[in-house]
C-alpha positions in Angstrom: -17.2 32.2 -30.4 -19.4 31.3 -27.5 -16.6 29.6 -25.7 -14.3 32.7 -26.2 -17.0 35.0 -24.8 -17.5 32.8 -21.8 -13.7 32.6 -21.2 -13.4 36.4 -21.5 -16.3 37.0 -19.1 -14.9 34.6 -16.6 -11.4 36.2 -16.8 -12.9 39.7 -16.3 -14.8 38.6 -13.1 -12.0 36.4 -11.8 -9.8 39.3 -10.6 -12.4 40.5 -8.2 -14.1 37.3 -7.2 -11.0 35.2 -6.5 -9.8 37.9 -4.1 -13.3 38.1 -2.5 -13.5 34.3 -1.9 -9.9 34.0 -0.8 -10.8 36.5 1.9 -13.9 34.3 2.7 -11.8 31.2 3.2 -9.2 33.1 5.2 -12.0 34.3 7.6 -13.1 30.6 7.8 -9.7 29.4 8.8 -9.1 32.2 11.3 -12.6 31.6 12.8 -11.8 27.9 13.1 -8.3 28.4 14.6 -9.0 31.2 17.0 -12.7 30.9 17.9 -14.8 27.8 17.3 -12.0 25.3 18.0 -11.5 26.7 21.4 -15.2 26.8 22.5 -16.5 24.0 24.6 -20.1 23.3 23.4 -20.9 21.3 26.6 -21.1 24.5 28.6 -23.8 27.2 28.3 -21.2 29.9 27.9 -19.5 27.9 25.1 -22.8 27.3 23.3 -23.6 31.1 23.5 -20.2 32.1 22.2 -20.5 29.5 19.4 -23.9 31.0 18.4 -22.5 34.5 18.4 -19.5 33.4 16.3 -21.7 31.7 13.8 -24.0 34.8 13.6 -21.0 37.0 12.8 -19.7 34.5 10.3 -23.1 34.3 8.5 -23.2 38.1 8.2 -19.7 38.0 6.6 -20.8 35.2 4.2 -23.9 37.2 3.3 -21.7 40.1 2.4 -19.5 37.9 0.2 -22.5 36.5 -1.6 -24.0 39.9 -2.1 -20.6 41.1 -3.4 -20.5 38.2 -5.9 -24.0 39.1 -7.2 -23.0 42.7 -7.6 -19.9 41.8 -9.6 -21.9 39.5 -11.9 -24.6 42.1 -12.5 -22.1 45.0 -13.0 -20.1 43.0 -15.4 -23.2 42.4 -17.5 -24.2 46.0 -17.4 -20.8 47.5 -18.2 -20.0 45.1 -21.0 -23.3 45.5 -22.9 -24.9 48.8 -21.9 -22.1 51.2 -20.9 -19.4 52.8 -23.1 -17.7 49.4 -23.2 -20.8 48.2 -25.0 -19.9 50.1 -28.2 -17.0 47.7 -28.7 -18.9 44.7 -27.5 -21.7 45.1 -30.1 -19.2 45.5 -32.9 -18.2 41.8 -32.5 -19.8 39.4 -35.1 -22.0 37.9 -32.4 -25.8 37.8 -32.1 -27.5 39.3 -29.0 -28.6 35.8 -28.2 -25.0 34.6 -28.0 -24.0 37.5 -25.8 -26.9 36.7 -23.5 -26.1 33.0 -23.4 -22.4 33.5 -22.8 -23.1 35.9 -19.9 -25.7 33.6 -18.4 -23.3 30.7 -18.5 -20.3 32.6 -17.1 -22.4 34.3 -14.4 -24.0 31.0 -13.4 -20.6 29.4 -13.1 -19.3 32.0 -10.7 -22.6 32.1 -8.8 -22.4 28.3 -8.3 -18.7 28.5 -7.3 -19.7 31.1 -4.8 -22.3 28.8 -3.3 -19.9 25.9 -3.1 -17.2 28.0 -1.4 -19.7 29.5 1.0 -20.8 26.0 2.2 -17.1 24.9 2.3 -16.3 28.0 4.4 -19.2 27.2 6.7 -17.9 23.6 7.2 -14.4 24.8 7.8 -15.6 27.3 10.4 -18.0 25.3 12.4 -17.2 21.6 11.9 -14.9 21.3 14.9 -14.2 17.9 16.5 -16.4 19.0 19.4 -19.2 20.0 17.1 -19.0 16.8 15.1 -19.0 14.6 18.2 -22.1 16.4 19.4 -23.8 15.9 16.1 -22.9 12.2 15.9 -24.4 11.7 19.4 -27.7 13.3 18.4 -27.7 12.2 14.7 -30.2 9.3 15.0 -32.7 11.3 17.0 -32.3 14.3 14.7 -32.8 12.3 11.5 -35.9 10.7 13.0 -37.4 14.0 14.1 -36.8 15.5 10.6 -38.6 12.5 9.0 -35.7 10.6 7.5 -37.6 7.3 7.8 -39.2 4.8 5.4 -38.1 5.5 1.9 -35.9 8.4 3.1 -34.1 6.2 5.8 -31.4 4.9 3.4 -30.4 8.3 1.8 -26.7 8.7 2.1 -24.7 11.9 2.7 -23.4 11.7 -0.9 -26.9 11.5 -2.3 -28.0 14.5 -0.2 -24.9 16.4 -1.4 -25.7 15.6 -5.0 -29.3 16.8 -4.7 -28.2 20.0 -3.0 -25.6 20.7 -5.7 -28.1 20.1 -8.5 -30.7 22.3 -6.9 -28.0 24.9 -6.1 -26.9 25.0 -9.7 -30.4 25.5 -11.0 -31.1 28.1 -8.4 -27.9 30.0 -9.4 -29.0 30.0 -13.1 -32.4 31.4 -12.1 -30.8 34.1 -10.0 -28.5 35.2 -12.8 -31.3 35.3 -15.3 -33.2 37.6 -12.9 -30.2 39.9 -12.5 -29.8 40.2 -16.2 -33.5 40.6 -16.9 -33.7 43.4 -14.4 -30.8 45.2 -16.1 -32.2 44.8 -19.5 -35.6 46.0 -18.4 -33.9 48.9 -16.7 -32.6 50.1 -20.0 -36.2 51.0 -20.9 -35.8 54.0 -18.6 -33.2 56.1 -20.5 -32.8 58.8 -17.8 -32.6 56.4 -14.9 -31.2 53.1 -16.1 -29.6 52.0 -12.9 -32.5 53.0 -10.7 -34.8 51.4 -13.2 -32.8 48.1 -13.0 -32.9 48.1 -9.2 -36.7 48.8 -9.2 -37.2 46.0 -11.8 -35.2 43.6 -9.7 -37.3 44.2 -6.6 -40.5 44.0 -8.7 -39.4 40.7 -10.3 -38.3 39.1 -7.1 -41.4 40.1 -5.3 -43.6 38.9 -8.1 -41.7 35.6 -8.3 -41.9 35.0 -4.6 -45.7 35.6 -4.5 -46.2 33.4 -7.6 -44.0 30.6 -6.2 -45.9 30.8 -2.8 -49.3 30.7 -4.5 -48.3 27.9 -6.8 -46.8 25.8 -4.0 -49.9 26.4 -1.8 -52.3 25.5 -4.6 -50.3 22.3 -5.5 -50.3 21.2 -1.8 -54.0 21.9 -1.3 -55.0 20.1 -4.5 -52.9 17.0 -3.5 -54.7 16.9 -0.2 -51.5 17.0 1.8 -52.2 20.4 3.5 -55.2 22.1 4.9 -55.7 25.8 5.6 -54.3 25.5 9.1 -50.9 25.0 7.4 -49.5 23.0 10.4 -46.1 21.3 9.9 -45.7 18.0 11.5 -42.2 17.0 12.8 -41.2 13.4 13.4 -41.8 10.0 12.0 -45.3 9.6 13.2 -46.9 11.3 10.2 -49.6 13.8 10.5 -52.3 12.2 12.6 -54.3 15.0 14.1 -52.1 17.7 12.8 -53.9 18.5 9.5 -51.0 17.2 7.4 -50.2 13.8 5.9 -46.5 14.4 5.3 -43.4 14.3 7.5 -41.3 17.4 7.6 -38.7 16.1 5.1 -41.4 15.0 2.7 -43.1 18.3 2.9 -39.9 20.3 2.4 -38.9 18.0 -0.6 -42.3 18.7 -2.3 -42.1 22.4 -1.6 -38.5 22.6 -3.0 -39.4 20.7 -6.1 -42.5 22.8 -6.8 -40.9 26.1 -6.0 -37.8 25.3 -8.1 -40.0 24.2 -11.0 -41.9 27.5 -10.8 -38.7 29.4 -10.6 -37.3 27.7 -13.7 -40.5 28.5 -15.6 -40.4 32.1 -14.4 -36.7 32.4 -15.4 -37.4 31.0 -18.8 -40.0 33.7 -19.4 -37.6 36.4 -18.2 -34.8 35.0 -20.4 -37.0 35.2 -23.5 -38.0 38.8 -22.6 -34.4 39.8 -22.2 -33.5 38.2 -25.5 -36.3 40.0 -27.4 -35.4 43.3 -25.9 -31.7 42.9 -26.6 -32.5 42.1 -30.3 -33.9 45.6 -30.5 -30.5 47.0 -29.8 -31.4 49.2 -26.8 -29.5 52.5 -26.8 -26.3 52.6 -24.9 -25.3 55.1 -22.3 
């Protein structure tokens, strides 16, 4: 039954999200053909035009990502807590199965969205001129970012695998937050949608503060960071800067710590959502 629920949820979201992301890829191709491929990065005017094109493109991508999140959240709300929910709750399925199916299907589309966004970025900006410029500066850039020592032999494939894994986990956390906000919003019978939006902002704010504090405490306790919070770029380490890590080492540690905190926070929210759904919250 879990598989059928996931398949049904994906089918319900596909009609909107496929169109949305087809539009995204179309924008990427048009940008590549008519804008970025015709810009000469060696000139100041070309670099400025390229920057403006990328800015406009990023705004469009942000809109697509926001639209994807809205579709995922609305699907969850309509299927479980609107008039459609009366039919949904007649199925011989436990609240936990409903929540798990929706979390899996929502995470799948959220991850697909991330992959297509990065693919669209690559299509739009990875012109031959841009790639040649990157290759000419690659060694210096990698050194400045701290890809030396144990990080010197990291391949593009390994970096891609790491980003995909972290992206998948991040997508799961985000979807859990969407759903938890909606479930908590049902505790405000007269203002369910407003309550869900308010809960979302409260949860994300609390999560951000907790992640920041947790990361800071972990860094301070490890002796890698002092209160000046100075980031050192380059391969020379942190002599005289108050930091014993290169930039890539610091970012790696921060990402691991913050992702771990997010997973823990999301697990708590998932349990809360499950417990509230077991109580069969009144439908609209």
